[in-house]
Steps between C-alpha positions, in 0.01 A plus 500: 500500500381534856715641775806675617632597161772711648678198628757324282446126476790417734361733762163336528446358848504135607175387653467254791151402606500306829175347618438299814214259546217536764675769702277744694499880462666564837756221526821674393669763720447799272122430505476466883596134554736365768661255266857598431525617132795746500582459131142562382482787749816652354344492149201687649716750676675583175191464287128526547214300653155488350201502740223428250636235265292203404522138378218259405470317834653169405820367351413400142256786415754751629781335303286499183438879530847580613655307214271641228356840603149352455217367719553136585179408320634649174796271526295186569578473875171612647421195705779253567837414354651180373608279795730193501227234549348564157409765242274680747363853484343474152135590534436508128460877450744773406566654840548163676751280317754450780805654325591831342390513136659643185285812492741659754870574514712416798743759639776292351338483159456881505850590627709253299440668156616830660840339574453388861630174630217321685553275804267332743548298819236371737129426464336507154139371563372635166473169308627149561394207281643606165853627439375787285352647821838509687724804557753443218215463251354827634800719442752428779860433403569302818286337768558317825217421736170315545222500239230414755353704781680354804772250591714385786760761575765240589426220252294605200420190297260393229223577434591824690863489410763733355553613144819642352437650156267231364639203687401334828784518755563395862584711801871562530689447831418378850387843620271581207233766563292648217524860616882480491507313170265737321725790600825316406370426154377859455844624585659241273279599202597865537871426551506272193382780276785587261389844375384827654142480376237552765324207659165421648500256794179363646581341840184331632562352843260230626566616858310547726236285334419165674641250586674651803864422419785707639866472594545408868745786566238745365219345708695533823526880454117524533413223752326648802439841336135416434394358840326830579246406240345637189286772666806673649720455189227638276451804720878575497506472121205737474670758723824484297305535174328807631834653607642424157203670325407175317148501642257773616412457869141609430445177311533298817642147532264243358391237755640148519251277314267323736209276408525590130420242238817298422730722706517524875777593746469471875655742751851388589396468863258217412777274375679237712870544575574213267311672217677827569839328475397330179383826344807690611701236313292515186525883483875475565536267200301740286708800618815301425379443141451877448834569667683265268346680200655822637839339545490390138394844373803633678712244317347610168567869576866425576539321167352799315748729676792276410385511135455879518135453402328608820441870439332453164279206599137543596423253778137440588387287794138391566275212600259312275208523743416563861584263781367142464242375748506142356408260652245732667574392859659722760726212605639466150361150448714202381752332730805686634696195385452621137681829577851479355428153360705510177272242336183702556382760251140555611312750711635524850488861616463741788121556510242769468602712803863540396380577147279771649819640662673490160226706343497770772296724491274345234213246488501154350765319309642350182219417248264774631487833315491699818812698588642207697503293182616745232724761682873451457805680623702630208859621544664673201877573491674662202784739587532625140127553458344585833619844626664520840223736612258207496725255681335340800168650402151360464303496172126520541423483127286195421666226293451140390722221370364562149703824512833314477475422129451860383766615751761261365406575140561871568829436671618275218375720216312188383188460285184322592349338192138453394595156369773248578583196296167541316294521817289795621649652818267664758570869563675570833292560809762684707672834514875571528652572837802687360345839581444384858863392534612842368256728687307295756173591316308409187156528348352190658227304329155549656393135474647173612325158491548150652343156488613164626296181546184705559646765731487844333601863548515833322658822603409842369722773645444478877201265475519118495229240472569135603301183448560206735358194324415335836236771565421593139462874573689804389648740758627857461796656683674836492872420473612842624304475823467124543759290319461229758147446359312503824209739407280384210342804337297319231165580652599865555614545135287258294533686170883511518506136600284401202703715254817327621340156471398574144852621417638176649263294288596677181870442579430137587336433165769687308775318684370141457392451862181372340416240385656287773459156346493182712169488693649427835698827475187709467433753774194702577477834323 
């Protein structure tokens, strides 16, 4: 048995893992943002915030690692995931099949044998075109949400529709909104539980992922707040983050992207008044989406308190990747008429410059393996497990979403098998966070590795190498002195750079990054 053996079974904590979609590092209040998030902030004030926690830079690779404790390539989700138009994402090799394979356990499959009830609401995005790839077939007792990667928030419909358990269902009520519905079903699942056994709840909001859909009353709270422009808003966030101790002022604030391949953002002063009004509105809709998530987390917290389950529940809140620059236009691209159109489920968003604000103080965005793509806020709240002396504090220990599986196994006193249902199971890649929750410290791993669609990174202690596939060169940064990645030291330290490249290549071959399969997916090495 792994874990907290001193705890009796009935005393084991409940676990709630809350993940938002495409939210930037600095968007919420307790990480420097101006968006009103009092309920998340309260969890941080009475828990801890991590300053160096990482995801995989995009929704489905992060979800694959979060759900299994493995690299996304080990699970089969190295390149793309199944999408509604057809059985996409299968590149014909092990690491690129488009759905999580059977050589991994999900969190639900690992916790269920230990006596946990397992619930999920929200976005799955780990397999679509065969029912054996769905949540109930991968260990969850109950599920309500979307199987695909995105949908309308007001009117999800096939092929990006809603699923309850294993059945397709329609939105309920005239004022339907997915963020509200995902929370309501999460609360319902917990309240329906008839015994006192612990539960695991995975609440995966689609907000604030595109399309820009928000409640009008929420939008009105933010209209006009962004007319000062992205340069001023970003500077204010930076100053608050410095005051909070979230960032080191010696790193400096990375510049707004200008003239870069694929990403460009003009100074606010260069825009017309009509463009400024349009972009104020887009950012207000985005802020309203984040705000509505916070309102719903408050509703979930109140339900836990009514059930007397709040104190012994670990609540984790994070984002699946950095802010999203799609469609790579500072005006946000796509017609404003598509914003809040309930029949639209595609990519209408707020643009590269507002995404740059979301990722304050870091460079680049979702998909890239620079800090702007892979850094996430992580709030942890657990009154029975995190000592009061740590409340409101910052945790600088490095962590990654692969750490959730070993953490939850330890908390549950659960076993991680070498085989499951006759299939080989990959050994875990992460390390438990329980020691961090108890003491604020742990023996952190020296190495961390990333890869997604040709973008690459490795971190060794304070050193990090990154590879931007557009330029096909490795860069070296010192994360203690320059986490905003503005001073490339590769030429100054060529031997260290080469050693780290070789370590990355060894990891990549071990982890099924190679071979890639499908010729048009090949990238230069």
